[in-house]
N, C-alpha and C positions, 0 to 999 in steps of 0.2 A: 866681651866685646861683639856686639852683633855683627854679623856680616850685612853688606849693601843688597836689596834687593836685586834680583836677575831683573836686566832691563825685558820690557814688553816686546816678544814676538809678533812685530807687522811683517802680515801676507804678503807675499810678493806678488804684483799683478802677473796676470798671464801676458805674456810675451804676444805681441801681435804678428799673425805670420803674413798680414797684410793692411798694407795704411795708405789709404786716399787722403794728400793735404789738396785742400781746397781747389780743385780743379775745375776749370772753365772748357767747356767743349763747343764747338763750334761747327754746323754743314755749312758747306759750298762756302767756306769764308766770310757769311753772312747769317746763319740763322743760329743764335744761343740759344743753346738748349740745356746746359746744363751752367749753375752759376755758385763758384765758390763750392762744391761738394765735397765735405770731407766724413770718413769712417774709418774704422779699423774694424778687424776679425782678429780676436784671438787666436792661438793656436789651439785645433782641437775643439773649434766654437762653430754654430750653426746661427750665423747670423743674416735676418729678414731684411729686405728693403721691400717698402709697402708705400701703396699708393695707388690711385685709380690710372686707367689708361692715359697713356700719355703724359705722366708725370717726369719720366726720365729714367725710369728703372731700367731696362733694357740698354740705352744707351750708358748709362752707368757699369754694366757690366762689359760692355761693346771697349769702352775706356780701358777697363783693366785688363783686359784680353787682350788688346789691339786690334780686335775685328772694327773698330770702325772708321778704322782707313779704308778700308772695301767699300764704304759706303758715302766717302769726302766726307768723313770728320775727323776732325783733326783736336787733339787735349791743348788747347792753347796757352793756359798757366796750371800749376801747381805739380804737384810730382805724384809718382804711384810707386810703392815701393813692395817687393814680395820677398819676405824672408832677410827684409836689411837691406834689398838692393834694387836700386832704383830701374825699374821696368820699361817706363812709357815709352823709352825706342825701341823696343827692342819688335822682333817680328812674332806674330802668334805661334809659329812653331818653337822658336827658341825659349818663350814663353812655357810652353806646353814641355819640354824638355828640362825645364827648371821647377814643372812637378804643380802648376796652375792651367786646369783644362777648361774653356766653357761648352754646357750644353746649351745648345741653342733653342730660343720661342719653337713652336712648330716640330720638335723633331727631327726636321731634317735627317732621315734614315737615306741609304741610297736602297732605290724601291727595288730595285732590278737585282740587288743581289740579295742572299739567303741571311739572316739573321746571324748566323755565324760568321760570315765573310764580312757584315757589317762590322762584330764585334772585333775580328781582329784588327780591321784598318784601323785600329786605337792602339793598336801598339805599331805604328809604323816606325816611331821616333826611336825606338828601343834596339838595344843593340847587347842584349843577353841572351840570345840564342831561344832555342825553338819551344827548348824542354822547359824554361822559366814561363815563356807566354800560352804554353800549352797547362799549366799549370793555373796562371790568372784564368785562363778562360774557363778554367773549372772552378773555381771560385768565384765567378762570376753568377753562371748557374749553380751554384749555391744559393747564390742573394736571391736573384731570379730564378724561381723553378721554371715560371711561365717560357721562358726562353729556351729551356732545355728542351721543353716539348713541342716547342715551334725551329729549332735549331737550323732546319732543311726546308722550311719556310721562304719561300720571298716576300721580303719586307713591306713591298707595298703591297700586301695583300694582309696581311696582320692587324688586329686593330690598334685603336690610339693609344690605349694603354700599353699593349706589346714593345710598341712603337717607342714610347717614354720611354719604359725598361731598357729597349737595345738601345739608345743614345745614352743615357747615363751608363748603363753598362759595357759600349764604347771607351767613355770616359775614364772607366775604371782602367781599362786595359792599356791605359798609358801609364799606369802607376802615378796616380796623383797625390799630392800634400793636399791640395785644393780643387774644388769643383764648384765654377757659377753657374748657378743653376737658374736658366731665366723661365719662369711659367711654368712649372711642372705639372698644377694642375690644370693650366687649359683647355675647354674641351673634354674633358674626362670625366667619366661618373662617379659622384662618390665614394663610395668604395672601392675603386682603381686609387684615387688620389691617398685615400688613406693607407691603402696596400703601398704604395710608392713612398709616401712620408715615413712609414715605418722602416722600409729598406733606406732610406737614408739616414735614419737616426740611429739604426744597425750599423752601419757602414762607420757614421761616427764616433760611436763608442770602442765599436771592435778592430777598425782599420786605422784611426786616429785620422781620416778624411776630414778636414774642416771644410762648410759649406758657405757660401753666400749666396742666397738667393732672391731672386726677386718675383714678387709674389703678390697679385689682386688679392686673392681669396688668406684675407688676414687672418679671420678665424682658426685655419687649419694653422696656417704660417706660425700664428703665436704660441701655438701649442707645442710647437716644436724647435722652433727656434730659443736662443737663451736670450737674444740681444735682439734690438729692432730699430730700423731705420724709417721714419715719415717723409717720404718726398710730393712736394707739391710745385709743380711749375717750375721743374728743374732744382729746387732748393729743398734741403734739408730744412725740414720744419718742428721736427720734435724727437727723440731718440730716447731710449732707454732701457731697462731690461723688461722682457715679454710680460713678466707680470706685471710690473708699472703699464705697462703698456694698454692691457688687457683691464686694467681697473683705471685708467685714464676718460674721464667723462665726455671728452672729445672724441679720442677714439673710438668709444662705444657708440657714437651718435653716426659719426660719419663714415667709418668703417667696419660694424661688426655688427650694425642694423640694428641699434639699441638707442631709443631716445626718440625726441622731437625732431619734424623734419622743415623747420621753420629756415635754418641756417642754408645759404647756399655752397659757401666754403666754410674749409678747418678754418680760414684765417678770421674768420668773422666769429669766432667763439668768444664770449666776455671774459671766458677765464684763460684764454692764450696769448702768452706774450714768450715773441719768439726769440729764444735764448740765442743772441750772438756770441758764441764763445768759440766760431769757427776762426781760421788763421784769415789775417787780413792782406 
């Protein structure tokens, strides 16, 4: 008597650490900026939000971190969940305590403080003692060796790359599970951009920090991200694995600089059909 074949093992999909569900964002009670944006970030993943300037990338990140309220913005529809808990009604520091922090576009270091003083401000929500904070400070210096050399320098007099490293290092001092990284390559030399993205890759692999990054430099973002979403005029117009997006003809033309220049918009592509699979 033959035994029945064993059932096939179906791999379990990665659990999302962040779920953004059909959100709508309005500024000043009038200006509609995001229109039904949905995205997921798997735990331990690196996900990129791509698009031109003004597409809504920064607004998406600020909606998640709740910093949008400081700019007279509001999430008027949809929901945002972090680690299975709805967070769109929380304050930014409540979210930091839960393990999600944003690194703002433009770095925003405290220029009058030293690099080390800037890093220590990132631990203000922690209550686990000075020894643990010093241990994490040493860990930051191991990842960002330039910062160790400049630890006593006034941050306002350091280079743009060093300030960006300081901003990411400051976020790490809060012991995050997830970092929202806004335009990390802006204004930096290609060599410094590569260095920063390599550190992001290491943090993801060694510290299990998930990343959601908004980036105009599609080429570099798709080399380090595992998944990507393309935003245009406040809507998601395409998403897929980084590999699939790199090989997509429309993405090549509009965001990687490969192909013809006849079309003015991603939406004009003959092969492009917007997939209406977001929540209604």
